C-alpha positions as CSV (number, residue, x, y, z in Angstrom):
1,M,34.9,-62.5,-83.7
2,R,35.9,-59.9,-81.1
3,I,33.5,-57.4,-82.7
4,R,30.6,-59.8,-82.5
5,K,31.3,-60.5,-78.9
6,N,31.4,-56.8,-78.1
7,K,28.1,-56.3,-79.9
8,L,26.6,-59.0,-77.8
9,I,27.8,-57.5,-74.6
10,L,26.5,-54.1,-75.7
11,V,23.0,-55.6,-76.4
12,W,23.0,-57.2,-73.0
13,L,23.9,-53.9,-71.3
14,V,21.1,-52.1,-73.2
15,F,18.7,-54.7,-72.2
16,A,19.8,-54.5,-68.6
17,V,19.3,-50.8,-68.5
18,I,15.8,-51.1,-70.0
19,L,14.9,-53.8,-67.5
20,S,16.2,-51.7,-64.6
21,G,14.1,-48.7,-65.8
22,C,11.0,-50.9,-65.8
23,V,11.4,-51.7,-62.1
24,N,10.3,-48.2,-61.2
25,V,7.1,-48.4,-63.2
26,V,6.0,-51.9,-62.1
27,V,2.3,-51.7,-61.3
28,K,1.5,-52.2,-57.6
29,D,-1.7,-52.2,-55.8
30,E,-3.0,-48.7,-54.6
31,G,-2.0,-49.1,-51.0
32,E,1.5,-50.2,-51.8
33,A,2.1,-47.5,-54.4
34,E,0.9,-44.8,-51.8
35,A,3.2,-46.2,-49.2
36,V,6.2,-46.0,-51.6
37,V,5.5,-42.6,-53.1
38,A,3.9,-40.4,-50.4
39,P,5.8,-39.3,-47.2
40,D,4.3,-40.5,-43.9
41,L,2.5,-37.2,-43.1
42,G,0.5,-38.8,-40.3
43,A,3.7,-39.7,-38.4
44,T,5.1,-36.3,-39.0
45,A,2.0,-34.6,-37.7
46,E,2.0,-36.8,-34.6
47,A,5.7,-35.9,-34.0
48,M,5.0,-32.2,-34.4
49,L,2.0,-32.4,-32.1
50,G,4.0,-34.3,-29.6
51,Q,6.6,-31.5,-29.6
52,A,3.9,-28.8,-29.3
53,D,2.3,-30.7,-26.4
54,A,5.5,-31.2,-24.4
55,P,5.7,-27.6,-23.0
56,A,2.0,-27.6,-22.1
57,A,2.5,-30.6,-19.9
58,E,5.0,-28.6,-17.9
59,V,2.7,-25.6,-17.2
60,P,1.8,-25.3,-13.5
61,A,-1.6,-26.3,-12.4
62,A,-4.3,-23.6,-12.2
63,T,-4.1,-23.6,-8.4
64,E,-0.4,-22.6,-8.5
65,A,0.4,-18.9,-8.9
66,P,1.5,-18.0,-12.4
67,A,4.6,-16.0,-13.1
68,S,2.8,-12.9,-14.3
69,P,2.8,-10.8,-11.1
70,P,6.1,-8.8,-10.6
71,P,8.5,-10.1,-8.0
72,A,8.5,-6.7,-6.3
73,P,7.0,-3.3,-6.7
74,T,8.4,-1.4,-9.7
75,A,7.7,1.7,-11.7
76,T,6.8,-0.4,-14.8
77,R,3.2,0.0,-16.0
78,Y,1.2,-3.0,-17.2
79,I,-1.9,-1.2,-18.4
80,P,-4.2,-2.2,-21.3
81,E,-6.0,0.2,-23.6
82,G,-9.0,2.0,-22.2
83,E,-7.3,3.3,-19.1
84,L,-9.6,5.3,-16.7
85,A,-7.2,5.7,-13.8
86,Y,-3.6,4.6,-12.9
87,F,-1.4,5.4,-10.0
88,N,1.4,3.9,-8.1
89,F,1.8,6.6,-5.5
90,E,5.1,7.8,-7.0
91,N,4.7,11.2,-5.4
92,L,5.0,9.9,-1.8
93,A,8.3,11.2,-0.4
94,E,10.7,8.8,1.4
95,G,9.6,8.3,4.9
96,Y,6.0,9.6,4.2
97,S,3.5,8.7,6.8
98,S,0.0,10.2,7.3
99,E,-2.9,9.4,9.6
100,R,-5.9,9.6,7.3
101,A,-8.5,8.9,10.0
102,P,-8.4,7.4,13.5
103,G,-6.8,3.9,13.2
104,V,-5.7,4.5,9.5
105,I,-2.2,5.3,8.5
106,L,-0.9,5.6,4.9
107,R,2.9,5.4,4.4
108,N,5.6,4.9,1.9
109,P,6.8,1.3,2.0
110,G,10.3,2.3,0.9
111,T,9.7,1.7,-2.8
112,F,6.8,2.2,-5.2
113,G,3.3,1.7,-4.1
114,I,1.7,2.4,-0.7
115,E,1.4,0.7,2.6
116,V,-1.9,0.8,4.6
117,V,-2.0,0.3,8.3
118,L,-5.5,-0.4,9.7
119,D,-6.2,-0.6,13.4
120,R,-9.9,0.1,13.7
121,D,-13.2,-1.8,13.6
122,A,-14.1,-0.9,10.1
123,D,-13.0,-1.5,6.5
124,Y,-10.9,1.3,4.9
125,F,-11.7,2.3,1.3
126,L,-9.1,4.2,-0.9
127,A,-11.1,5.4,-3.8
128,T,-9.7,5.9,-7.4
129,D,-11.9,8.9,-8.2
130,V,-13.4,7.4,-11.4
131,K,-16.6,9.3,-12.0
132,D,-19.6,8.5,-14.2
133,H,-18.1,5.2,-15.4
134,P,-19.5,2.3,-13.2
135,D,-18.5,-0.4,-15.7
136,G,-14.9,-1.3,-15.8
137,N,-12.0,-3.4,-14.3
138,I,-9.9,-2.6,-11.3
139,S,-6.5,-4.4,-10.9
140,T,-3.9,-4.1,-8.2
141,Y,-1.1,-6.2,-6.6
142,V,-1.1,-6.9,-2.8
143,L,1.4,-8.1,-0.3
144,N,0.8,-8.8,3.4
145,V,3.1,-7.5,6.2
146,T,1.0,-8.9,9.0
147,P,0.2,-12.7,9.3
148,P,-1.7,-13.9,6.2
149,A,-4.6,-15.4,8.1
150,E,-5.2,-12.0,9.7
151,T,-4.7,-9.9,6.6
152,T,-7.5,-9.1,4.1
153,A,-7.2,-6.7,1.2
154,F,-10.0,-6.0,-1.3
155,V,-10.9,-4.4,-4.6
156,A,-14.4,-2.8,-5.0
157,C,-16.6,-1.2,-7.6
158,R,-19.9,0.8,-7.5
159,V,-18.6,2.5,-4.4
160,E,-20.5,5.4,-2.8
161,Q,-18.9,7.0,0.2
162,Q,-20.7,7.9,3.4
163,A,-21.9,11.5,3.5
164,S,-20.6,12.7,6.9
165,D,-18.4,15.3,8.4
166,D,-17.1,12.8,10.9
167,P,-13.4,12.4,10.3
168,D,-13.7,8.7,11.0
169,L,-16.1,8.1,8.0
170,P,-14.8,9.8,4.8
171,Q,-13.4,6.5,3.5
172,S,-16.2,4.3,4.6
173,A,-18.9,3.2,2.1
174,K,-22.6,3.0,2.2
175,Q,-22.7,0.9,-0.9
176,A,-20.2,-1.2,-2.9
177,Y,-19.4,-4.6,-4.5
178,I,-16.4,-5.8,-2.5
179,A,-14.2,-8.7,-3.4
180,K,-12.1,-9.6,-0.4
181,F,-8.9,-11.6,-0.5
182,R,-7.4,-13.0,2.7
183,L,-3.7,-13.6,2.2
184,D,-3.9,-17.2,3.3
185,G,-5.7,-18.0,0.0
186,S,-9.3,-17.3,0.9
187,A,-11.9,-15.0,-0.8
188,Q,-15.4,-13.6,-0.3
189,L,-17.7,-11.4,-2.4
190,I,-20.1,-9.1,-0.6
191,K,-22.5,-6.4,-1.5
192,K,-22.8,-3.4,0.8
193,Q,-26.1,-1.6,0.4
194,N,-27.6,1.1,2.6
195,G,-24.8,0.5,5.1
196,Q,-25.5,-3.3,5.4
197,D,-23.5,-6.2,4.2
198,F,-25.0,-9.0,2.1
199,V,-22.9,-12.1,1.2
200,L,-23.0,-12.8,-2.6
201,A,-20.4,-15.6,-2.4
202,D,-19.2,-16.9,0.9
203,W,-15.6,-17.6,1.8
204,V,-13.8,-20.1,-0.4
205,S,-10.3,-21.4,0.3
206,G,-7.4,-23.0,-1.7
207,I,-6.7,-20.1,-4.0
208,G,-3.2,-20.2,-5.4
209,I,-1.1,-17.5,-3.8
210,N,2.4,-16.1,-4.3
211,S,4.7,-16.2,-1.4
212,N,8.2,-15.2,-0.4
213,G,7.7,-11.5,-1.1
214,I,6.0,-11.8,-4.4
215,Y,2.8,-9.7,-4.8
216,N,-0.6,-11.3,-5.6
217,Q,-2.7,-9.8,-8.3
218,L,-6.4,-8.9,-7.6
219,Y,-8.7,-8.2,-10.5
220,L,-12.4,-7.3,-10.4
221,L,-14.6,-6.8,-13.4
222,C,-17.9,-5.0,-13.0
223,D,-19.7,-5.0,-16.3
224,G,-23.5,-4.5,-16.1
225,S,-24.7,-7.2,-13.8
226,R,-21.6,-9.3,-14.1
227,L,-19.1,-9.5,-11.3
228,L,-15.9,-11.4,-12.1
229,F,-13.2,-11.7,-9.4
230,M,-9.8,-13.2,-10.2
231,V,-6.7,-13.8,-8.1
232,N,-3.4,-14.4,-9.9
233,A,-5.3,-15.0,-13.1
234,Q,-7.5,-17.7,-11.4
235,V,-11.3,-17.2,-11.5
236,V,-12.7,-17.2,-8.0
237,F,-16.2,-15.8,-8.5
238,D,-18.2,-15.1,-11.6
239,I,-21.8,-14.1,-10.6
240,Q,-24.7,-11.8,-11.6
241,D,-26.2,-9.0,-9.5
242,N,-27.9,-5.9,-10.7
243,S,-28.6,-4.1,-7.4
244,L,-25.9,-1.4,-7.7
245,T,-25.5,0.6,-10.9
246,E,-23.4,3.6,-10.1
247,G,-20.3,4.5,-8.1
248,D,-16.5,4.6,-7.9
249,F,-13.7,2.0,-7.8
250,A,-11.5,1.5,-4.8
251,I,-8.9,-0.6,-3.1
252,G,-8.9,-1.2,0.6
253,V,-8.0,-3.2,3.7
254,A,-10.6,-5.1,5.7
255,K,-10.8,-5.0,9.5
256,N,-9.2,-7.8,11.4
257,P,-11.8,-10.0,13.1
258,S,-9.4,-10.5,16.0
259,G,-9.0,-6.7,16.4
260,A,-5.3,-6.8,15.7
261,E,-3.5,-4.4,13.4
262,T,-3.5,-5.2,9.7
263,V,-0.8,-4.0,7.3
264,V,-1.0,-4.4,3.5
265,R,1.1,-3.1,0.6
266,F,-0.4,-2.2,-2.7
267,D,1.3,-1.8,-6.0
268,K,0.1,-0.5,-9.4
269,V,-3.6,0.3,-9.1
270,A,-5.3,0.6,-12.4
271,V,-8.9,1.0,-13.6
272,F,-9.8,0.5,-17.3
273,E,-12.8,-0.1,-19.5
274,P,-14.4,-3.5,-19.7
């Protein structure tokens, strides 16, 4: 009797196992089967995209200065391939000061780079001596010492110097494309041709600037007829002009309209292929 009871229990156990196995193969409609078997890749992708998008939302707006410019002049070189010229005036001795022309003094700012003091009614060009290569980029970092609204630095291409024995003219230009940046966040692009100035893009304001002793990066591309000017990686002007085809690259300081002295520090001047 006990054996028959045990057999009966065993039969019920086998049947229960078979029945439980059949639960996993019950036919469901296509949508329900997909929901059970497949992982929710859509939700996973949305979560991943959400994580990827989170840092982007924290990136400063384009009008704010990015973190790329160095906090102070250094000997470090940030030069891409295709270098045509590079200098940071490392050879200037401590305390160096030289009057290059009436109203123009170059001096060691106490660290790397150079300080230009301009006190005359004309722009001052400091050429890079890049010959027979009119297409390229020039990049430098600038910091104002005098009040920002009275301080204008520039980068230039296709520069041709005045041919004169007058000591007041060697660093003046008879032709050039000049991208001017006033340290209050304004910029202008002009063409100097036959000694006359022609405005290609008039003054615009609201350019993102670095403050508190952090240098601002100026960048000018001259590639064929294209003129692209950027400040702190922000595009300011991108125009076409094919009037000037030859000449050097230069950095410089523009005259102060009020006639006051202007003092600008430059750091890491580089010229490289477009």
